[in-house]
N, C-alpha and C positions, 0 to 999 in steps of 0.2 A: 504494500500500500504506500501511497504518497500523500503529501499534504495532510498530515495528521490522520492517515488512514481513510481519507475521504473517497479514494478510488484506487483501483489496482490496474496496472498495465497488464494486458493479455498478450504475451509474446507471440502466440499463434493466431491472434485475431486479425481480422481484416474488415474491409468495408461491407462485407456481407454478413458479418457476425451479428449486428443488430437484427432483431426479428423482422422478417418481411422483405428482406432485400436479396436480390440475385445480381450477378454481374458477369461480364464476359468480354472477350475481345477477339479480333481476327485481323488478317491482312487482306485489304481490298484493293491494293495497288496504288495508294497515294504516295507511299515511300518507294524509293528505287530498290531497296533491298527488301527481302521477304520478312520484314519485321511487322509486328502487329501495328496497325495504324487506325483502327476503329474500335471503339468500345462503348459499353453502355452499363448504366446502373438502373435497375427497374425494381419498383416496390409493388407489393401485392395490392396495396390500396393507395388512393391519392394521399400523399404525405404533406403535412404542413411544411412549407419551404421558405427559405430566405436566401438572399445573395448580396454580395458586395462586388463592385466592379472597378476596373481601372479608371483613373482620373485623366488619362490621356484624352485629348480633344478628339482624336481619331479613333473612336470606339468601333471595334470590329462588328460586322453584321450579326454574328451569333449572340453577342451581348444584347443587342437591341431586341432580338427575337425572344431571348430568355426573359428579358424585362416585360415584354408583352404577355408572355405566358403567366408570369407571377402576378401581373397587374389584374389578370382575369379572375383572381380568387385566392392567391397565396398558396396554391398547392401544386406539387409536381408528382408525377408517378414514374417518370422516366427521364434520364439525362443521357443523351448520346453525344459522344466526343470523337472528333477525328484529330490526328496529328499528321504533320507533313505539309499542311496547307492552312494558313491562318484565316482565310476568307476575310481579310482586312484591306481597306482601301480599294474595294471592288465595286463601289457604287450601288446603284439600284439592283443590278444583276446579282451582286453578292447578297443583298437582303432577300431577294427572291429565292436564291439558292438555299439560304439558311432556313427560310420558311418551308421550302420543299424538303429539306433535311428533316425538319420537325414533322411535317405531314407524313413522310415515309416512315419515320419511327413510330408515330401514332398508329398507323395502319399495321405495321409489323408487330407491335406489342399489344394491339387491341385496346388502346387507351384514348382518352379525349386529347385532341390536338393541343389545347391550352394547358394540358398536364404534362407537356414535354418541354424540357430545357435542352438547349444545344450549346456546344462549345467547340472551338477549333484552335489549333496551335500549329505554328510552322512558318513557312515563308509568307511574307506580306506581298500583296499586290497581284496575286495570281488567282484566277477563278477556279472554283472547285470543279474537278472532273465528275460531274453529277452521275454519269453512267456508272462509273466505278463505285461511287459512294452509295448510289441507290441499290446496286447489286449487293454491296456489303451489308447495308442496313437490313435488307430482306433476309439475310442469313443469320443476323444477330440473335433472334429468338432461340434458335437451336444451340447457340453457344452460351446462353445464360445458365449459370450454375450457382448453387448455394456456396460453393467453394471457388467462385470465379474471380476473387479479388486480385490474384496475381496476374491473370490474363488482362484484366482491366488496366492494371498499373502498367503493364508492358505497352498497352495500346496508346497511352497518353504521352509516352516519352518522346523527346526530340534529341537534343544533345546531352540529356541526362545520362549519367553513368550508372546510377542505381535507382531502384524503385524506392518510393517513399510512402510508407504506410504504417498506421498505428491503430490500436484499439484499447479502450479502457472500459472498466466496469465499476459501477457503484450501486448502492442500494437506494431506491426511491420508493417510499410507502411500503417498505418491507420486501420489495421485489427487485431482482437484478435488472439494471438498465445499462445499455451499452452506448458508447460514442466511439465511432471509428472514422478514420480519415485517410485519404490518399491524395497525393499531389504530384505535380510535375513542375520543374523549373530548374534552370541551370544558368542561362544567360538572359540578357535584356531584363535584369532584375533590379528594380528600384521602385518598390511599390509606393505609390498609393494605388494600390494593387500593382504586380510585376509580371516577364512571360512566365507567368505563374498561373496554374489552374489548380484549385483545391476543391475537393469533394468530401463532405462530411455527412455521415449517416448516423441516425440514432433511432432507438425504438421508444424513446420517451414520449409521453403524452403531453404535448406542448403546442400552444397556438402559434401561428406564423408571426404575429406581431411581437410576441415575447422572444421568439427565436431571432427575429431580425434585430431587435435591440441588443441582445446578448452578442450576436455575431459582430455587430458594429463596434461594440465596446472592446471585445477581445481582439478584433482585427487591428485596432489602433496600437495595441501593445505587443502584437506578434507579427502577423504578415506584413504590416506596414512599418516594421522596424528592421527589415532586412534589406541589404543592398549587395549586389555583385558588381555591377558596372555602371550604375548611375542612370541607366536607360529604363524609362517606364514604358511598358509594352502597350499595344493596342488591344490585347485580348484577355488581360488578366481578370480572373473572376474566381470567387469562392462561393460554392452553392452548398446549402445544408438542407437535408431532407429528414423529417421526423415521422416515422411510421405510426407511432402511438400504440404499437403492438406488444409492448412489454408486459401488459396485463393489468395495469393500474387504470382505473376510471377517473382518478383524481388528477386534475390538470396541474402541470408543473409551472410555477411562476415564482417571482422573488419572495412571495409571502409563504411559500411552501417550506416546511422545516428541513427538507432535503435539497433545497435550492443551492445552498453553498457548495455541497458536494458535487452536484451536477455542473455548476458553473466552473468549479475547479478542474473537473475532468475535461470540460470543453476547452478551457484555456490550455490544459496540458497537451491535448491533441493538436491544437492550433500552433502552440509554441514548438512542439516537436517537429511538425511539418515545416514551419518557417525555418528552423535551424537546419533541418535536413536539406532544404533548398540552398541555403547559404553555404553549407558544407560541400555541396555538390556543384558549386559554381564552376563555370567552364574553365578548365585548366587548373583549378584550385588544388592546393596540397594541404590546406589547413583551414579550420574554422576560426574566425576572429570575432571575439566578443568584447564589446566596449560597454562598460558600466559607468554611468555618470551619476554622482551623488552631490548633494549640497546645492542644487540649483534652486532658483527662485520660483519655478513652476515646472509642472510635468512637461508642458509644451517646450520649455527651454531645454530641459534635460534631454528630451527626445531629439530635438533639433541638433544639439551638440553631439550626442552619441552617434546619430546617423551621419553627421558631417565627418566625424573622425573615422568611422568604419568605412565610409565611402571614399575617403581620400586616396587617390592613386599613389601618392607618396607614402602614406602609412601602409597601404596594402603592399607596395613594393618592398618597403623595409621589413615587413613581416616575412615576405618570401625570401629575402636575402639574409634573414636572421640578424638584422642590424637594429640595435636598441636605440634608435634615433628619436628621443623624446621630443626634440624640436619640431618634428613633423606633426606630432600629436597635439602639442600646445598651439601650433600655428593653425591647425584645422579647427580646434576649439574656438580660437579667436576670430575666425571668419564665419562662424555659424550665425552671426547676427543676433546673438542673445546676450543678456546681461552677464558680465563676468568681472569680478574684482581681480585685476591683473597681479595683485600682490598676495593672493591667497590660494593659488591652485596647487594641489598635490597630485602627482602621477605615479602609479605603480605599474610595472609590466610583470604580470604574475604576482609574486610576493616581493618583487625587487623594487624598492623605492628609488626613483630616478629624479624626482622633483618634489620639493617641500616648500610650501609658501612661495611658490614661483621661483625658487632658487635651486640650482643644480645640486644633486647629492652624489658623492662619490659612490660608485657601485662596481661590482665585479663584471666587467664587460664579457669575459668568457662564459660566466655563469648565465648572464642574460642571453647571450647568443645561443647557448645550449637550450635554454628554455624556448626561445623563438623557433627552434627547429622542430618542436613538437607539433602534434596534429591539432592542438587547441591553444590559441593565444588569447589570454585575457588581459585587457587593458582597463585599469581603474583610474578614473579621474574624479577627484573630489574638489568642488568649487568652493566649499566652505562658506556658502552664503546663506543657505536656508536648508530645507529638508526634502525637496523634491528629488526624485531619482527616475532613471530609465535605463534600459538595456537595448542595445542594437547588435545585430549580427551581420557578418559579412565574410569575406574570404581574402586570401592573398591574391596578388596580381602576378601572373606568371607568363613565361614565353608562350605556353600552350594556349592561353586565352587569345592571343593575337592570331596564332596559327588556326585555331578552330573557327574564329569569326572571319578571318580573311578568306576562308574557303566554304563559308556556310551554304551558299547556293550551288556549289560545284562538288 
C-alpha cells in the first residue's frame, strides 16, 4: 500500500483490470513496419467520461470530435486510437475523417456514435488513409480481450521505447475499486497537455462532472509538469472512463468518506504515467526531477520547476554529468517569478552546491558520479514562503537530434 495504505499498486494490472473494460490492438498499415498501429478500449456500458486537451492553437481533428462526443452527454463507451498519423492540420477533410473514424467504430462495436472518442498520434499534416483505417476498425471487435491491455499499449506507441501502464486498487464503500492507466509519449512533450495520449479507466461509480474536476486538478500537478523538449503537441489528450461496475450504488464524490483514497490513487496513476513519459523521452538516458520549495505561490513554484527541467543547458549538463549549478540558478531567474536573489539554496541529490545564493565547496567527482545515475534530483529552495512543486523531464542527448532529424524518413 501507498499513501498511508490508501491504495495498492497491482503489478499485473492493466487498463482492462477495472470491471467492464476490454481492449485490443492490431496492425492496419498506417506504420511502415508491421507494428500495431490501431487500438481500442471498449466498456460494457456507457461510462461516465472526462478529458483534458492540448492548449496548442492547432488542435488536431480527433480532439474536436472527442469534445463533440463528450458534449452530447458526458459518456463514452469506446475510444479508438491510431498511431503513425496525427490527423492534425488536415483541414475540413481531417475533421470528416475523424468523424468517419468515430462512425466506423460505433458500427463495429455496436454503440451510439456520440459514445465514441477518437485519438490519433504520429506525423502532422498528412490525411488518414481511410481505406486502411476502416478495414482495421472493422477487425477490432474480434481483437478485444479482457487481457488486451498490452496489445492496446503497443498500438499507441510512436517513438516510445517502452509501454507505459499502471493499475491501483483501493476500497470504496467496502468494495474493491480499480484505477488503471496507459499512455504514450516520448517527444514533442511540453504539456499543457504534450505528444502525449493518456487513457485512464476505473470501475468507480462517479459522475462525469466530478470526474472532470478531479482530472483537471490532478493534471495540473502531473501531466502538465513534464517536459522533454519544450514543444507542445497538437494532439495531446487524456481521457478517463468510469464504468461504475465495481458494485457500489453509492456515488463517489468529495463528500464520500473514501474520496481521499480514490483521489490519491488517481493522482498516483497520473503521476506514474507522467514520469514514465518523461523517463522515456526521445534519446533520454535518465529521468530528471526538479523540486522547488519556498516559493510565494504554487503557480510560481510550478513555473520555476518547469523552466529548470526544460532548460536545454540543464538537460545537457545532466547528460554530461556536469554539476553546473549556474545553469540551474540562471533558469530559475528567467522563469518570470518572484525570487529573492540572496536566499536561494540548491542541492543536486544530497550534495549542497549553493546556500543563500553563494557557492558551496563540494566534491565534484562525487557529484559527477551521482549525475551518471538513471535518476537526477535537483532541489531548489527559494526560502521565501511555503509553496512547492515538482516537475519532471529528461536529459538532452545526441540521440534526440538523430531521432527527430529522421522522424519522417
